[in-house]
N, C-alpha and C positions, 0 to 999 in steps of 0.2 A: 583211556587217555593216559599219557605219560605221567608217572608219579612226580617228576620234576615240574611239569607244567601244572599239575594239580596243586602242588605246594606253592608255586608262584602265584596262582590265582587265589589261594587261601590267604597267603601273606598279604597280597594286594588288597583283599577285602577286610582282613582283620587288623593289619598294621600298615596302612597305605603309605604313611610318611616315614617308615623305617628305611634306612639306606640299604639298598641291595647290592649296588655296583658302584665302584669308584675307578676313575681313570680319565685320561684326556682332559684333565682339569675340571672335571665335573663329578657330582655325586647324583646317582639315579636312585629314586625310591622304588619300592616294590610296585606301587601303583603305576609309576612311569615306565618301569621295565615291562610290566605286563602289557601296557599299551604299545610300547615300541616293538615288542615281539609280534603282537597281532598285526600291526601295520607293516612290519617288515615281511611277514609271511605273505601278506596280500601283494606287496611289491614283487616278491620272488615268484609268486604264482603267476603274475602277469608276465614277468620276464621269461618264465619257463613254460608258457602255455602250450607250446608246440613241441616240447621236449618229450622224449620217450618216457613212458611211465616207469618209475623205479630207477631211472638213471641217476647216479649220484652227482652231487654238486661239490666241487673242491673248494676248500677255504685256504687261501694263501695270504694271510694277513699277520701283522705283528700282534702281540698281545694288546688288548684294549677292550673297551665295552662293545665295540662293533663286532669283534669275534664272538663274544658271548651272545649278543642279540641274534646274530646270524645263525649260530649253532642252535639256539632255542627255536628260531623261526623255522628251520628245516625240520626239527622234531615236530613242530605244530603242523607242518605241511605233510608229514609222513614221507618225506623224500630223504634218501640216504645222504649223509655227509661224508666227505673225504678230506680230513684234515691233512695239510701238507706242512711238516715242520720246516722251519727256516734253514736248518742245517742240511737239508736234502740238496744234493747236487742237481744241476739241470737235467742230467740223464736220469736220475732217480725220480724227479718230478714227472718227466715225460713218461717214464715207465709206469708210474702209478696211475696217471691220467688215462693212458691207453689200456692198461691192464684192467682197470675198473670200468672203462667205458663212460667216463665222466661227460656229462652234457654241458657243463659250464664250470667256470672258475671265478670265484669271488676274490678280488685283489685290488690293490690301490690303482687308481686310474693311471694310464701310461702317459697322459698329457692332457692339455686343455681341451683337446678335441675328442677325448675318450669319454663317452657318456657315463656319468656317475650319479649315485644317490648318496645323500648324507645319512649314515647309519650311526646313531649314538655319537654324533660329533665328528665322525671320520668319513671322508669320501670313499665310496666303494663302487667299483665297476663290476658288472656281471658279464663276463665275456663268454659268449657261446662257443662251444668246441664242436667241430665237425667230426667227432670220433664215432666209430661203430659202437653201438650199445653192446654190453656184455650181459649175459644172464647171471644174475646174482641170486644167492640163496634167499628163499622167501623169508620175509621179516627183517631183512638187513636194514639197520638204521645208521650204522657207522662202519666205515672201512678204515682200518688203521694199517699203515704200511710201516713196518719196523725195519730199520737199516740192518739190524742184527750184526753178527760178527763176520759175515761173508760179503756184505755190501749190496747184495741183490734184494731189493725190497720184496716182501711177500705180503699180500693183502689178507688181513684177518677180518672176517665178517661177523659183526656183533649185532644182536637185536637190542632194542631199547630196554626191554625187560631184563636182559642179561646185564646191561650197563647199570641200570638202576638197582639191580639186586646188589651189586658191589657197593654202590653209593649208600644205599640204605643200611647195609651191614656196617659200613664205616661209621655212620651216625650212631648205630646201635652200640658198637663197642667202645667208641670214644666219648659220645655224649654230645648233645646239641650245644651246650654252653661253649664248647671248644671251637665253634664256628663263628666266634665273635668278629674277628677281622683277619681273614686269610689273604695273603698276597701270593700271586703267581710269580714264581721265579723261573720255573721251567716254561718252555713255550706251550701255549694252549694246544698247539698241534700235536703235542705228545700226549698219548692216552692217559698216562699217569696223572698229569695235572688236570686234564679235562674231567676224568671220571672220579678221581680220588680227591680233587681239590674243588672244582667248580660245583659239581652236582651235589655233594654232601652239604656244602655251604647253603645252597638254595633250598635243599630239603629241610635243613635245620633253621632257615630264616636268618642266617648270618649276613655279614657284609663281605663281598668278594672284591678284592683290589686287583685290577688288571692294568698295569702300566706298560708302556713300550719298553722292550727289553733294554734298549740303550739307556733309558732313564734310570734303570736300577743297576747299571754297571755291566751290561752284557751286549755291547755294541757288536754287530756282525763282523766277523773276521778279526776280532781283537780278543785278547785274553781277559778273563773276568776281572772286573774292578771290585774286589770284595769290600774295600773301604766305602765305595759308593753304595753298595747293597746295604751295608750296616747303617749308613746315614739315613737311607729311606725307611728301613725297618724301624729305626729309632724315632725318626720324625713323625711317622704316621701311626705309631702305636700298634704295629702289626703283632698279632698274637699267634699265628701259625704259618708254617711254611712246609713245602715239600722240596727236598733236596736230593741230589745224587751224592754218593760218598765223596767225590772229589771236591764238590762245592762245600760240603760240611767240613772237610779237612781245611780248606782255605779259610772258612769262617772261624774255625777254632784257632788256627795259627794267628790270624789277624787280631782276634780278641785277646789272645794270650800275650801278643807282642804289645798291643796298644793299652791294655788294661781297661778298655771300655766294656760295658755290659749292656745287655738288652733285657731289662726286667719285665717288659710286657710279653715276651715270648713265652707261650705256655706249651706249645707242641711243635716239634720239628720232626716230621716223618722222613725217613731216609730209605730210599729204595733204588732199584735199577741195577744194582750190583752188590756183592757181598760187602758187609761193613765189619771192620775189625772191632772187637770188644774194647781194644785200647782207644780207638777213635771215639766210641760212644762215651767211654769214661772221661776222655779228654774234653769232650763237648760239655758234659755235665759239670766238669770242674770249672769251666768258664761261664756257667750259667745258661747253657743251651740245652733245653730239655729234649734231647734227641732219642728217637725210638726207631729201631730197625724194622723194616717190613720186607716182604718178598712177594713177587708176582710175575706175571707174564701177560702179553697181549691176548693170548688165547684163553685167558681166564678173566678178561675184562680189566686187567692191570694189577689187581691186588688179590693175593691168596691168603696171606697171613700177615699179622701186624702185632707188634708190641704196643701197649698203651699205658697210660699212667696208672691204670687199675690192674693190669696184668702184664708184667714186664719181667723178662729174664734175659739179661745181657748175655751176648754170645749166641743168641738164637734169633730167628726172624719172627718170633711171636706165635700166637695161636691162630689157627685157621678161622677165617671169617665164617659166621654162622650159616650163610646161605650155601656153603660148599660142603661136599662130602669128599674126603680124601682117603687114600690108602697107599701103602708102600709096597712095591713089588719086591720079589726076592732079592733083586740086586740093589734095592734101595731107591729105585726111581719112584717119584711121587706121581700118582695118578689122581686127577681132580675131576669131580663130577657134581651133579648128575649130567649137565650139558652146558658147559660154560661159554661155548661159542658155536657159531653156525657152520663154520668151515672156511676154507681159503677160497679166494677168488679163483675161479676156474678149476677148483678141485671138488671132490665129493662132499656131500653134506655130512656134517659131524652130528651123529645122532646119539652119542654117548659120552663117557668120560674122556678126558684129554690126558695122554701120556706126555708129561711136561718135558721129559729129557733131563730133568734135574735130579741128581742123587741127593737124598735127604735122610735125616734121622728124625724121630719124634720121641720125646721123653714121655714119662708116665702122666705128666700134667698137660700133654697136648702141645707143647712148644716144639716148633719145627726148626731144624737147623739144616741149612743147605751146605752140602759137602762140595758139590761141583757139578759141572755139566757132564752128562754121560758121554757125549761126543768128544769131550776134551781129555778123557782118561788116557794117560800115557802108559805104555807097556815097556818097561826097561828091558835091556838085553838079558837080564836075569829072570825075566818072566813075571816081574812084579807089576801089578796094576796100581797106579798112583794118580789121584786127582790133583791137578796142578793148583786148583783153588785152595785145597787143604794146606799145601805147603806154603802157598802165597799168604794165607791168613796168619801163619806163624811168623813169617817174615814181616808182615804189616803190623804185627803186635809189638815190634821193636820200634822205639821212638825215633831211631835214626833213619828209618825207611819210610818213604812216602808212597812209592809204587813198586810193585814187583811182578814179574812175569816169568813163569817157570817153564822150561822145556826139558826134553830128555827122552822122547819116544825112540825106542830102539837103541838107546845108548846105555853104557854101564853105570852112569851117574847122572844126576840132574844138574842143570845149570840154570842161572837166573840173570835176568836184566834187572838192575836195581836203580832206583831214583832216590837220592837222599832227601830227607825232610827239610833241610836247610843248607845253604851254601857252606856253613861252618862245619858240616859233617865231613870228616876225612876218610880216606880209604881204610885206615886202621880202625876207625869207628865202625865202618860197615863190616869189616872182617869180624869184629867182636860181636856185632849184631847178628850176623849169619851164624856164628858159633852158638849164640844163645838160642836162636831158632832151631838149629840142628839138634841141640840137646833135648828139645821137646819132641823130636821126630824119631821114628825107627830108622835104622841104618839105611834101609833101601829107599827112604824118602828124603834123605839129607842132600843139601846142596854141596856139590863138589867144586863147582867153579861159578864165578859171577863176573858180570861186567857192569861198570858204572855208565849211566847214560842220562841225558837230559829228560825232563818231564815228558810224558807222552803227549803228542801234539794232535789235537782234533783236526787242525787245518791240514795235517799231513796224512789224515785218514788212519791214525794209529789207535784211536779209541772210538767207540760208538757213542751215541748221544747220551746213553745211560752210564757212561764211564767204563764200560767193559773193554778190555784190550782186544784189538783186532790181531789175533795171534798169527794168522797167516801173513799179514803185512809185516809184523815184527820179525817173524821167522825169516822172511826174505831179506829184510834190512840187515839182520844180524846173522846171516847164514854162515859167515866165516867163523864166528864165535861158537854158534850152536853146533856146527858140524865138525869143529876142531877135535883132534884126537885128545882124549883125556890123559 
């Protein structure tokens, strides 16, 4: 049986009145959650009685208790789930459904005539799909499609044991008391929140708060309302969050400007992209206990994590205890023994994963991510440069909020720069670049830069995790990038 479901049953028996789940204007106890999961599994089994065995069920819902109950019910049924993040385009959604051979999609009803059931206070319709079933790797419990930096989703098949190994490791290294009241800020359709947020809280017996994204300041198609997020965190006494770096940056700027503080926050895990040590320091200066981590979908979301008990700023923390890692001669991190099952439609993964990330590891086991192997630039002088390395030096300057470095085949590197505030002038940026260059060898210094507005997720300039889509930005700024030095 699933460790998460075992923990749910144990908490329901030992602490039946403890609050497990909050959202949609209601608080659900562990005893109530266990019953809702059981009844929802029965409803799903009836709705899917003639579906192909092992065909996945897609979840296309906003954050809320219904998402949690349906996810747990699918685990109970032993049927794979296919979470669909709300930021996926219609084309990406259709690709994921067809590629995985989904038999049904769980979504809000399309209208009054669309049959729906009430799941944890929300109406949910189970729409059957007439798609051809696809053979999935044996043991697949969840398929996560990541938009990545190229835009074409790729399905990662994970077993329940692999997912729960990550969750259990997180509880082990952080400690159960930190599961007091966690709030989902990222969509539950994102593996990081699902596996590193929801599952550890349930294992540890904490309270998981899942509010509609618009309610916490993240209305679809609009820029984040950090002030609203702070209001909710303060109002509800939230103790932990998972954020991507750009959201942490917004939180730090807002708290610094307003002078407000969030004293109940005990842990803010930051992942999805590299985090500058300057940002971590800035967060802690305004009372945000931020800790950087590192991971990827092929490892069930988290590989390494700084914690209150083992923290080294400037690194991504120590490797979680369930994993075995090594560094190749070129610095690529390889994680094992077998963190995922394989890609949809691809060969079975029977051993360690080559992450594609260039890393270093110090004598105490702290991992630092240098950059992506596939992003390495080769200058016209034959020097190999990881753009993330240079970008981290630029981001360490308080005047710079975002930086994207180019220079493959060129004699010098160039950068797109986004200032941290409207008050930052071009002269300020020039001075910031000079300071960053002083910390870099001559072949990795920025020769030219261009000022630009913040990267726009609505224009497909960043991934859901905040990573820049370099190909998109290269095309947009081709005139600058390819200009003669």
